[in-house]
C-alpha positions as CSV (number, residue, x, y, z in Angstrom):
1,M,0.0,0.0,0.0
2,L,2.8,2.4,0.9
3,D,4.6,1.6,-2.4
4,E,1.7,3.3,-4.2
5,A,1.5,6.3,-1.9
6,D,3.1,9.6,-3.0
7,P,5.3,11.2,-0.3
8,A,3.6,14.5,-1.2
9,L,0.7,13.2,0.9
10,L,2.8,14.0,3.9
11,A,3.0,17.7,3.0
12,P,0.2,18.8,5.5
13,C,2.2,17.2,8.3
14,F,5.3,19.2,7.3
15,G,2.9,22.2,6.9
16,R,1.9,22.0,10.5
17,L,5.6,22.3,11.4
18,E,5.9,25.4,9.2
19,A,2.9,26.9,11.0
20,L,4.6,26.4,14.4
21,L,7.8,28.0,13.1
22,A,5.8,31.1,12.3
23,E,4.5,31.4,15.8
24,P,6.4,33.4,18.5
25,P,8.2,30.6,20.5
26,L,9.9,29.1,17.5
27,R,10.3,32.3,15.6
28,Q,12.2,33.7,18.6
29,A,14.3,30.5,18.7
30,F,15.2,30.4,15.0
31,G,14.6,34.0,13.8
32,R,17.7,35.8,12.6
33,L,18.4,39.0,10.7
34,G,15.2,40.7,11.9
35,G,13.2,37.6,12.6
36,R,13.7,35.8,9.3
37,M,14.1,32.0,9.0
38,L,17.3,30.5,7.5
39,V,16.5,27.5,5.2
40,A,19.5,25.5,4.2
41,W,19.5,23.4,1.0
42,D,21.7,20.3,0.4
43,G,21.5,16.9,-1.2
44,T,22.0,13.5,0.3
45,E,21.7,9.8,-0.5
46,F,19.6,7.5,1.6
47,F,19.8,4.2,-0.3
48,C,22.4,2.4,-2.4
49,S,22.5,-1.2,-3.7
50,Q,24.0,-3.2,-6.5
51,K,21.2,-5.8,-6.2
52,L,18.0,-3.9,-5.6
53,G,16.5,-1.1,-7.7
54,C,13.3,0.4,-8.9
55,P,12.2,2.8,-11.7
56,R,12.6,5.8,-9.4
57,C,16.3,4.9,-8.6
58,L,19.2,6.8,-10.1
59,T,22.0,4.7,-11.4
60,R,25.8,5.0,-11.7
61,K,28.5,2.6,-13.0
62,R,31.5,1.9,-10.7
63,S,35.1,1.3,-11.9
64,N,34.6,-2.5,-11.5
65,G,31.8,-2.3,-14.1
66,K,29.0,-2.9,-11.6
67,V,25.9,-0.7,-11.7
68,E,24.6,0.8,-8.5
69,S,21.0,1.9,-7.9
70,Y,20.6,4.7,-5.4
71,H,18.1,7.2,-4.1
72,S,18.9,10.8,-3.4
73,M,17.0,13.8,-2.2
74,L,17.2,17.6,-1.9
75,A,16.7,18.5,1.7
76,A,15.6,21.8,3.1
77,T,16.2,22.5,6.8
78,V,15.6,25.4,9.1
79,V,18.8,26.3,10.9
80,A,20.1,29.1,13.1
81,P,23.5,30.2,14.3
82,G,24.0,29.6,18.0
83,H,21.1,27.0,18.1
84,A,21.7,23.3,18.5
85,K,18.3,22.2,17.0
86,I,17.3,22.1,13.3
87,V,13.9,21.5,11.8
88,P,13.7,19.6,8.4
89,L,11.1,20.6,5.9
90,M,9.4,18.7,3.1
91,P,12.1,17.2,0.9
92,E,12.3,17.0,-2.9
93,F,13.4,13.6,-4.2
94,I,15.9,13.5,-7.0
95,A,14.5,10.9,-9.4
96,P,14.4,10.2,-13.2
97,Q,12.0,12.6,-14.9
98,D,9.6,11.4,-17.5
99,G,10.9,12.3,-21.0
100,A,14.3,13.4,-19.8
101,E,17.4,11.8,-21.3
102,K,19.7,12.9,-18.4
103,Q,19.3,11.9,-14.8
104,D,18.0,14.6,-12.5
105,C,20.4,16.6,-10.3
106,E,20.4,18.9,-7.2
107,R,19.9,22.1,-9.2
108,N,16.9,20.8,-10.9
109,A,15.5,19.4,-7.7
110,V,15.8,22.7,-5.9
111,K,13.8,24.3,-8.7
112,H,11.1,21.6,-8.3
113,W,11.2,22.1,-4.5
114,F,10.9,25.9,-4.8
115,D,7.9,25.7,-7.1
116,K,6.0,23.5,-4.7
117,Q,7.1,25.1,-1.3
118,H,8.1,28.7,-1.5
119,A,4.6,30.3,-1.5
120,R,3.7,28.3,1.7
121,L,6.9,29.4,3.4
122,A,6.3,33.1,2.7
123,P,5.2,33.8,6.3
124,L,8.7,32.7,7.5
125,R,10.4,35.4,5.3
126,P,13.0,32.8,4.3
127,I,16.7,33.4,3.6
128,Y,18.0,30.4,1.6
129,L,21.5,29.0,2.4
130,G,23.4,26.8,0.0
131,D,26.8,25.7,-1.1
132,D,28.6,26.8,-4.2
133,L,26.4,24.6,-6.4
134,F,23.5,26.9,-5.9
135,A,25.4,30.1,-6.4
136,C,24.3,30.4,-10.0
137,Q,22.1,33.0,-11.7
138,P,19.0,30.8,-12.5
139,I,18.6,29.8,-8.8
140,A,19.6,33.3,-7.4
141,T,17.1,34.9,-9.8
142,M,14.4,32.4,-8.9
143,V,14.7,33.2,-5.2
144,K,14.9,36.9,-5.6
145,D,12.1,37.2,-8.1
146,N,9.8,35.4,-5.6
147,G,10.5,37.7,-2.6
148,G,13.2,35.6,-0.9
149,D,16.9,36.3,-0.2
150,F,19.9,34.1,-0.3
151,I,23.4,33.6,1.1
152,F,25.3,31.1,-1.1
153,T,28.9,30.0,-0.8
154,A,30.9,31.4,-3.7
155,K,34.2,29.7,-4.7
156,E,36.7,31.5,-6.9
157,S,37.1,28.4,-9.1
158,S,33.5,28.5,-10.2
159,H,33.0,32.3,-10.3
160,T,35.9,33.6,-12.3
161,A,34.1,36.6,-13.7
162,L,33.1,37.7,-10.3
163,Y,36.6,37.4,-8.8
164,D,38.1,39.0,-11.9
165,F,35.8,42.0,-11.3
166,I,36.8,42.5,-7.7
167,K,40.5,41.8,-8.2
168,G,42.6,44.8,-7.4
169,T,39.6,46.8,-6.1
170,E,39.4,48.1,-2.5
171,A,36.8,46.4,-0.5
172,F,34.8,47.6,2.5
173,R,36.4,46.2,5.6
174,H,35.6,45.5,9.2
175,D,37.9,43.8,11.8
176,E,36.9,42.4,15.2
177,K,39.2,41.1,17.9
178,V,38.0,38.0,19.7
179,R,39.7,36.5,22.8
180,K,39.3,32.8,23.5
181,G,41.1,31.8,26.7
182,K,44.7,33.1,26.3
183,T,44.5,33.4,22.5
184,T,43.3,36.4,20.5
185,H,42.0,36.0,17.0
186,T,41.0,38.6,14.4
187,L,37.8,38.2,12.5
188,R,38.2,40.0,9.2
189,Y,35.2,40.9,7.1
190,R,35.5,42.3,3.5
191,W,32.7,43.0,1.1
192,F,31.8,44.4,-2.3
193,E,28.5,45.7,-3.4
194,A,26.7,45.0,-6.7
195,V,29.3,42.7,-8.4
196,P,28.3,40.5,-11.3
197,L,27.4,36.9,-10.4
198,R,28.5,35.7,-13.8
199,D,29.9,37.0,-17.1
200,G,27.7,38.8,-19.5
201,K,25.6,42.0,-19.7
202,D,22.6,40.3,-18.1
203,A,24.6,39.2,-15.0
204,M,22.7,39.5,-11.7
205,P,24.3,42.0,-9.3
206,V,25.0,40.5,-5.9
207,N,27.0,41.5,-2.8
208,W,30.2,39.5,-2.1
209,I,31.5,38.9,1.4
210,G,34.8,37.4,2.3
211,F,35.6,36.2,5.8
212,E,38.8,35.2,7.5
213,I,39.9,34.1,11.0
214,I,43.5,35.2,11.6
215,D,45.6,34.1,14.6
216,A,47.9,36.2,16.7
217,K,50.8,35.4,14.4
218,G,48.9,36.6,11.3
219,H,48.2,33.2,9.9
220,V,44.8,32.7,8.3
221,K,43.1,29.8,10.1
222,Y,39.8,29.9,8.2
223,S,38.6,31.5,5.0
224,M,35.3,31.5,3.2
225,A,33.3,33.7,0.9
226,W,29.6,34.1,0.0
227,V,27.3,36.0,-2.4
228,T,24.1,37.4,-1.1
229,S,21.1,39.4,-2.1
230,L,21.0,41.1,1.3
231,P,22.3,44.6,1.8
232,V,25.7,44.5,3.6
233,T,26.8,47.1,6.2
234,K,29.4,47.3,8.9
235,Q,26.5,46.8,11.4
236,N,25.2,43.5,9.9
237,V,28.1,41.9,8.1
238,A,29.0,39.7,11.1
239,E,25.5,38.4,11.5
240,I,25.2,37.6,7.7
241,V,28.5,35.7,7.9
242,A,27.3,33.8,11.0
243,C,24.1,32.9,9.1
244,G,26.1,31.8,6.0
245,R,28.4,29.6,8.1
246,T,25.3,27.9,9.6
247,R,24.7,26.0,6.3
248,W,26.9,23.2,7.6
249,K,24.3,22.3,10.2
250,I,22.1,20.6,7.6
251,E,25.0,18.1,7.2
252,N,26.4,17.8,10.7
253,E,23.2,18.1,12.8
254,G,20.9,16.8,10.1
255,F,22.3,14.1,7.8
256,N,24.9,12.9,10.3
257,V,22.4,12.5,13.1
258,M,19.9,10.8,10.9
259,K,22.4,8.4,9.5
260,N,24.5,7.6,12.5
261,H,22.7,8.5,15.7
262,G,19.4,6.6,16.0
263,Y,17.3,7.1,12.9
264,E,19.2,4.7,10.6
265,F,18.3,6.9,7.6
266,E,20.4,4.8,5.1
267,H,18.9,1.5,6.3
268,N,16.7,-0.3,3.8
269,F,13.4,-0.4,5.7
270,G,11.8,-1.5,2.4
271,H,12.5,-0.6,-1.1
272,G,9.4,-1.5,-3.2
273,Q,9.0,-0.9,-6.9
274,R,7.6,2.6,-7.0
275,R,7.7,5.0,-4.1
276,L,8.2,2.9,-1.0
277,A,11.8,3.9,-0.3
278,M,10.9,7.6,-0.7
279,M,7.8,7.3,1.5
280,L,9.8,5.6,4.3
281,A,12.5,8.2,4.0
282,S,9.9,11.0,4.3
283,L,8.3,9.4,7.4
284,N,11.8,9.1,9.0
285,L,12.5,12.8,8.2
286,L,9.1,13.8,9.5
287,A,9.8,12.0,12.8
288,F,13.1,13.7,13.2
289,A,11.5,17.1,12.5
290,W,8.8,16.6,15.1
291,H,11.2,15.3,17.7
292,A,13.2,18.5,17.3
293,V,10.1,20.7,17.7
294,L,8.9,18.7,20.8
295,E,12.4,19.2,22.4
296,L,11.7,22.9,22.1
297,L,8.1,23.2,23.0
298,E,6.9,20.2,25.2
299,P,8.2,20.0,28.8
300,P,7.2,16.3,29.3
301,W,9.1,15.4,26.2
302,I,12.1,17.5,27.2
303,A,12.2,15.8,30.6
304,A,12.0,12.3,29.0
305,R,14.8,13.1,26.5
306,E,17.1,14.6,29.2
307,A,16.6,11.5,31.3
308,A,17.8,9.2,28.6
309,A,20.8,11.4,27.7
310,K,21.5,9.7,24.4
311,R,19.0,9.7,21.6
312,T,19.7,6.0,20.9
313,S,19.0,5.2,24.6
314,F,15.7,7.2,24.4
315,F,14.5,5.1,21.4
316,A,15.6,1.9,23.2
317,H,13.7,2.8,26.3
318,L,10.6,3.8,24.3
319,A,10.6,0.4,22.5
320,T,11.3,-1.6,25.6
321,I,8.6,-0.3,28.0
322,T,5.9,-0.3,25.4
323,A,6.5,-4.1,25.1
324,Y,5.6,-4.5,28.8
325,A,3.0,-1.9,29.6
326,V,0.0,-0.3,28.1
327,F,-0.1,3.5,28.7
328,P,-3.4,5.4,28.8
329,S,-1.9,8.6,27.5
330,W,1.3,10.3,26.3
331,T,1.5,12.2,29.5
332,V,1.7,9.0,31.6
333,F,4.1,7.5,29.1
334,L,6.5,10.4,29.0
335,E,6.5,10.6,32.8
336,A,7.5,7.0,33.0
337,L,10.4,7.7,30.5
338,A,11.5,10.6,32.6
339,T,11.3,9.0,36.0
340,F,12.1,5.3,35.1
341,I,9.0,4.3,37.0
342,I,6.1,2.4,35.5
343,P,2.9,2.4,37.6
344,P,2.3,-1.2,38.7
345,E,-1.3,-1.1,37.4
346,L,0.0,-0.6,33.9
347,M,2.2,-3.7,33.8
348,K,1.1,-6.5,31.6
349,I,2.3,-10.0,30.7
350,Q,3.0,-10.4,27.0
351,K,1.5,-13.5,25.5
352,I,3.9,-15.1,23.1
353,E,2.0,-16.9,20.3
């Protein structure tokens, strides 16, 4: 039954999350740059096999001649600098498109995702974050023409026209001294206004920001650059850079947690022949998203999670006690998880058939 179900059927469940993000508690937690939400984009795989496959799988040939079938998706996740939690949104699956000769890719997937989701996300006033792959004119124009803004990583190797334009030109500059323990670092911000994103007369003007962390001996310890549609000033450049650097959270606190810390995102829970793998991945992602929101809004859930310490332990406790007791409500259930006490009247003996 699930093999026939379109993952898009779960959109209302993700929509409820988006509605909560627009309300004061979560807007206060995640809002940045004047209360706006940062939505990070990135692609990830969640299934790979040389034996199983379906018509919705992508394929690739390895050096040993064997063909792999795999599933991939474009993820969108609400992140914020200085905040340990993230909230995944509805994904877009990267799958073969009808009538297309070439396999789909992240750039095409983000366009499909944007067409379906951006209007509904308008109340969040999103600022989109992405790596260098998304820092191209079609995607930047798509975002800007629909009322959004962006902060995209911009490498010199893939933006030669932009870097040629700023080469030898004096940038705006702002330095800050930061002391960590006995060590002092300099945070150096440089930016240019209205530089061309690409070559050609129709190039979109963007603002470029370069950021460096320099140690006491003058060595550059970290360096990164972005293009953005946001106006950049001495007063807001540090916050824009902090938001741009937060893009990594979709990988470290999103994909890494889901794959290695309790959700087993890459496990084959069932592949099917049409949409099963994608539906199960969506349900997994939806669970992760709701767990993140509950850890911010629901005191009973927070107490239960803190009692277990590790996420994997929490899941193990949840599975174990429901095998031995029937709980009349979530309130009683979460209290048992938090206190490690199951009321005697709830205990039952499992009948093994």
